[in-house]
C-alpha atoms as an extended CHARMM CRD file, in Angstrom:
* protein
*
       113  EXT
         1         1  UNK       CA           -148.0990000000      -42.5490000000       14.7120000000  PROA      1               0.0000000000
         2         2  UNK       CA           -144.2090000000      -41.9180000000       14.1520000000  PROA      2               0.0000000000
         3         3  UNK       CA           -143.1590000000      -40.5830000000       17.3320000000  PROA      3               0.0000000000
         4         4  UNK       CA           -142.9430000000      -37.2440000000       19.0050000000  PROA      4               0.0000000000
         5         5  UNK       CA           -139.6310000000      -36.5950000000       17.0080000000  PROA      5               0.0000000000
         6         6  UNK       CA           -140.9080000000      -36.8780000000       13.5750000000  PROA      6               0.0000000000
         7         7  UNK       CA           -143.7870000000      -35.3490000000       14.6500000000  PROA      7               0.0000000000
         8         8  UNK       CA           -141.6590000000      -32.3190000000       15.7270000000  PROA      8               0.0000000000
         9         9  UNK       CA           -139.8030000000      -32.4900000000       12.1460000000  PROA      9               0.0000000000
        10        10  UNK       CA           -142.8910000000      -32.3920000000       10.2310000000  PROA      10              0.0000000000
        11        11  UNK       CA           -144.3590000000      -29.4640000000       12.2570000000  PROA      11              0.0000000000
        12        12  UNK       CA           -141.4670000000      -27.5880000000       10.7110000000  PROA      12              0.0000000000
        13        13  UNK       CA           -141.4120000000      -28.5760000000        7.5850000000  PROA      13              0.0000000000
        14        14  UNK       CA           -142.8890000000      -26.3210000000        4.4550000000  PROA      14              0.0000000000
        15        15  UNK       CA           -145.9270000000      -28.3300000000        4.1060000000  PROA      15              0.0000000000
        16        16  UNK       CA           -148.6090000000      -27.2820000000        1.2050000000  PROA      16              0.0000000000
        17        17  UNK       CA           -152.1710000000      -27.7500000000        2.9560000000  PROA      17              0.0000000000
        18        18  UNK       CA           -153.7050000000      -30.4860000000        0.7690000000  PROA      18              0.0000000000
        19        19  UNK       CA           -156.2930000000      -29.4920000000       -1.7780000000  PROA      19              0.0000000000
        20        20  UNK       CA           -160.2200000000      -30.4470000000       -2.2270000000  PROA      20              0.0000000000
        21        21  UNK       CA           -158.8600000000      -33.2480000000       -4.4170000000  PROA      21              0.0000000000
        22        22  UNK       CA           -155.4140000000      -34.0880000000       -2.4780000000  PROA      22              0.0000000000
        23        23  UNK       CA           -154.9010000000      -36.7260000000        0.6160000000  PROA      23              0.0000000000
        24        24  UNK       CA           -153.3200000000      -35.0980000000        3.4360000000  PROA      24              0.0000000000
        25        25  UNK       CA           -151.6560000000      -38.1740000000        4.0140000000  PROA      25              0.0000000000
        26        26  UNK       CA           -150.1220000000      -38.7770000000        1.1430000000  PROA      26              0.0000000000
        27        27  UNK       CA           -149.1860000000      -34.7470000000        1.3320000000  PROA      27              0.0000000000
        28        28  UNK       CA           -147.7720000000      -35.6080000000        4.6870000000  PROA      28              0.0000000000
        29        29  UNK       CA           -145.5530000000      -39.2660000000        3.4000000000  PROA      29              0.0000000000
        30        30  UNK       CA           -144.5130000000      -36.6590000000        0.7110000000  PROA      30              0.0000000000
        31        31  UNK       CA           -142.8200000000      -34.2300000000        2.6070000000  PROA      31              0.0000000000
        32        32  UNK       CA           -141.3080000000      -36.2110000000        5.1230000000  PROA      32              0.0000000000
        33        33  UNK       CA           -139.8770000000      -38.6530000000        2.2900000000  PROA      33              0.0000000000
        34        34  UNK       CA           -138.3040000000      -35.9120000000        0.8830000000  PROA      34              0.0000000000
        35        35  UNK       CA           -137.1150000000      -34.5280000000        4.3830000000  PROA      35              0.0000000000
        36        36  UNK       CA           -135.3650000000      -38.1020000000        4.8590000000  PROA      36              0.0000000000
        37        37  UNK       CA           -134.3150000000      -39.1100000000        1.7090000000  PROA      37              0.0000000000
        38        38  UNK       CA           -130.5670000000      -38.6800000000        2.0020000000  PROA      38              0.0000000000
        39        39  UNK       CA           -128.8830000000      -35.9530000000       -0.1540000000  PROA      39              0.0000000000
        40        40  UNK       CA           -126.7910000000      -36.0510000000       -2.7280000000  PROA      40              0.0000000000
        41        41  UNK       CA           -123.0240000000      -34.4090000000       -2.6390000000  PROA      41              0.0000000000
        42        42  UNK       CA           -121.9600000000      -34.2300000000       -6.4310000000  PROA      42              0.0000000000
        43        43  UNK       CA           -118.7960000000      -32.5670000000       -5.3420000000  PROA      43              0.0000000000
        44        44  UNK       CA           -117.6940000000      -35.1720000000       -2.8660000000  PROA      44              0.0000000000
        45        45  UNK       CA           -118.7410000000      -37.8600000000       -5.0270000000  PROA      45              0.0000000000
        46        46  UNK       CA           -116.5150000000      -35.9360000000       -8.3100000000  PROA      46              0.0000000000
        47        47  UNK       CA           -113.7420000000      -35.9190000000       -5.5860000000  PROA      47              0.0000000000
        48        48  UNK       CA           -114.2190000000      -39.6490000000       -4.5240000000  PROA      48              0.0000000000
        49        49  UNK       CA           -113.4770000000      -40.3700000000       -8.3710000000  PROA      49              0.0000000000
        50        50  UNK       CA           -110.6630000000      -38.1520000000       -9.2620000000  PROA      50              0.0000000000
        51        51  UNK       CA           -109.3970000000      -40.2090000000       -6.0550000000  PROA      51              0.0000000000
        52        52  UNK       CA           -109.8940000000      -43.4670000000       -7.8840000000  PROA      52              0.0000000000
        53        53  UNK       CA           -106.5310000000      -45.1570000000       -8.8210000000  PROA      53              0.0000000000
        54        54  UNK       CA           -105.7850000000      -48.6000000000      -10.2770000000  PROA      54              0.0000000000
        55        55  UNK       CA           -104.6100000000      -50.8640000000       -7.8160000000  PROA      55              0.0000000000
        56        56  UNK       CA           -101.9910000000      -52.9720000000       -7.6060000000  PROA      56              0.0000000000
        57        57  UNK       CA           -102.9540000000      -56.3950000000       -9.1510000000  PROA      57              0.0000000000
        58        58  UNK       CA           -106.3060000000      -54.6950000000      -10.7780000000  PROA      58              0.0000000000
        59        59  UNK       CA           -106.9700000000      -55.4440000000      -14.2390000000  PROA      59              0.0000000000
        60        60  UNK       CA           -108.0460000000      -52.7570000000      -16.4930000000  PROA      60              0.0000000000
        61        61  UNK       CA           -111.3450000000      -54.4110000000      -16.6970000000  PROA      61              0.0000000000
        62        62  UNK       CA           -111.8030000000      -54.2000000000      -13.1850000000  PROA      62              0.0000000000
        63        63  UNK       CA           -110.6120000000      -50.8940000000      -12.8380000000  PROA      63              0.0000000000
        64        64  UNK       CA           -113.1580000000      -49.6710000000      -15.6090000000  PROA      64              0.0000000000
        65        65  UNK       CA           -116.1240000000      -51.3710000000      -13.9590000000  PROA      65              0.0000000000
        66        66  UNK       CA           -114.8620000000      -49.7580000000      -10.5130000000  PROA      66              0.0000000000
        67        67  UNK       CA           -114.7980000000      -46.2430000000      -12.4100000000  PROA      67              0.0000000000
        68        68  UNK       CA           -118.0440000000      -46.7740000000      -14.2690000000  PROA      68              0.0000000000
        69        69  UNK       CA           -119.7730000000      -47.6410000000      -10.6560000000  PROA      69              0.0000000000
        70        70  UNK       CA           -118.2140000000      -44.3010000000       -9.3510000000  PROA      70              0.0000000000
        71        71  UNK       CA           -118.9720000000      -42.3500000000      -12.0690000000  PROA      71              0.0000000000
        72        72  UNK       CA           -122.8170000000      -43.2510000000      -11.8440000000  PROA      72              0.0000000000
        73        73  UNK       CA           -123.2160000000      -40.4710000000       -8.9930000000  PROA      73              0.0000000000
        74        74  UNK       CA           -121.2760000000      -37.6710000000      -10.6090000000  PROA      74              0.0000000000
        75        75  UNK       CA           -123.7110000000      -36.7220000000      -12.9110000000  PROA      75              0.0000000000
        76        76  UNK       CA           -121.1250000000      -36.2500000000      -15.7390000000  PROA      76              0.0000000000
        77        77  UNK       CA           -122.1300000000      -35.1460000000      -19.0530000000  PROA      77              0.0000000000
        78        78  UNK       CA           -119.5530000000      -37.4670000000      -20.6110000000  PROA      78              0.0000000000
        79        79  UNK       CA           -119.4300000000      -40.4500000000      -18.4990000000  PROA      79              0.0000000000
        80        80  UNK       CA           -117.0160000000      -42.4030000000      -21.1500000000  PROA      80              0.0000000000
        81        81  UNK       CA           -114.8920000000      -39.3230000000      -21.5140000000  PROA      81              0.0000000000
        82        82  UNK       CA           -114.2070000000      -38.4430000000      -17.9210000000  PROA      82              0.0000000000
        83        83  UNK       CA           -113.3820000000      -42.6370000000      -17.2070000000  PROA      83              0.0000000000
        84        84  UNK       CA           -110.7650000000      -42.5020000000      -20.1550000000  PROA      84              0.0000000000
        85        85  UNK       CA           -109.4600000000      -39.7400000000      -19.1300000000  PROA      85              0.0000000000
        86        86  UNK       CA           -109.2850000000      -41.3340000000      -15.2010000000  PROA      86              0.0000000000
        87        87  UNK       CA           -107.8480000000      -44.5230000000      -16.8750000000  PROA      87              0.0000000000
        88        88  UNK       CA           -105.2470000000      -42.6260000000      -18.7000000000  PROA      88              0.0000000000
        89        89  UNK       CA           -104.0480000000      -40.7050000000      -16.1120000000  PROA      89              0.0000000000
        90        90  UNK       CA           -103.9330000000      -43.1810000000      -13.1660000000  PROA      90              0.0000000000
        91        91  UNK       CA           -103.4360000000      -46.5530000000      -14.4590000000  PROA      91              0.0000000000
        92        92  UNK       CA           -100.1880000000      -48.4860000000      -13.8230000000  PROA      92              0.0000000000
        93        93  UNK       CA            -99.1310000000      -49.5210000000      -17.4520000000  PROA      93              0.0000000000
        94        94  UNK       CA            -96.8470000000      -47.3860000000      -19.1390000000  PROA      94              0.0000000000
        95        95  UNK       CA            -97.5080000000      -49.3360000000      -22.4070000000  PROA      95              0.0000000000
        96        96  UNK       CA           -101.2750000000      -48.3380000000      -22.2880000000  PROA      96              0.0000000000
        97        97  UNK       CA            -99.8910000000      -44.6640000000      -21.3110000000  PROA      97              0.0000000000
        98        98  UNK       CA            -97.8040000000      -44.3240000000      -24.2080000000  PROA      98              0.0000000000
        99        99  UNK       CA           -100.8200000000      -46.0360000000      -26.4070000000  PROA      99              0.0000000000
       100       100  UNK       CA           -103.2920000000      -43.5140000000      -25.8170000000  PROA      100             0.0000000000
       101       101  UNK       CA           -100.9680000000      -40.6540000000      -25.9400000000  PROA      101             0.0000000000
       102       102  UNK       CA            -99.7010000000      -41.6880000000      -29.2200000000  PROA      102             0.0000000000
       103       103  UNK       CA           -103.5100000000      -42.0900000000      -30.7070000000  PROA      103             0.0000000000
       104       104  UNK       CA           -105.4160000000      -39.0460000000      -28.9740000000  PROA      104             0.0000000000
       105       105  UNK       CA           -108.4450000000      -40.7970000000      -30.7610000000  PROA      105             0.0000000000
       106       106  UNK       CA           -108.3120000000      -44.0050000000      -29.4090000000  PROA      106             0.0000000000
       107       107  UNK       CA           -112.2800000000      -44.4490000000      -27.6190000000  PROA      107             0.0000000000
       108       108  UNK       CA           -112.8100000000      -45.9740000000      -24.2050000000  PROA      108             0.0000000000
       109       109  UNK       CA           -113.7410000000      -48.8750000000      -26.0450000000  PROA      109             0.0000000000
       110       110  UNK       CA           -110.5380000000      -49.2520000000      -27.7850000000  PROA      110             0.0000000000
       111       111  UNK       CA           -108.9400000000      -48.4770000000      -24.7470000000  PROA      111             0.0000000000
       112       112  UNK       CA           -110.3360000000      -51.0250000000      -22.6530000000  PROA      112             0.0000000000
       113       113  UNK       CA           -109.8350000000      -54.3170000000      -24.9810000000  PROA      113             0.0000000000
């Protein structure tokens, strides 16, 4: 028994009655798990990604790794393209800016080498 408050929540959930071959406990656990699982706010995750900037003293490899981790929660169709764009726009290196703007075909792998 999980307590009165969980029972009150369970009573308000859209809950399909278990069928003949279904386990009622499994159905209840699935309904409560779906309710209590944190929901991901993609717009917020994208906002956090777009706010990321290379910090003073942070090398490009560390910045790339940080962006890659942030991008994992954004559901981008092309993560590498978004990371490359973010690096180009927010890195601290003027040399890297010139290099990427001078060669629009540069890949993310070439950029971080």
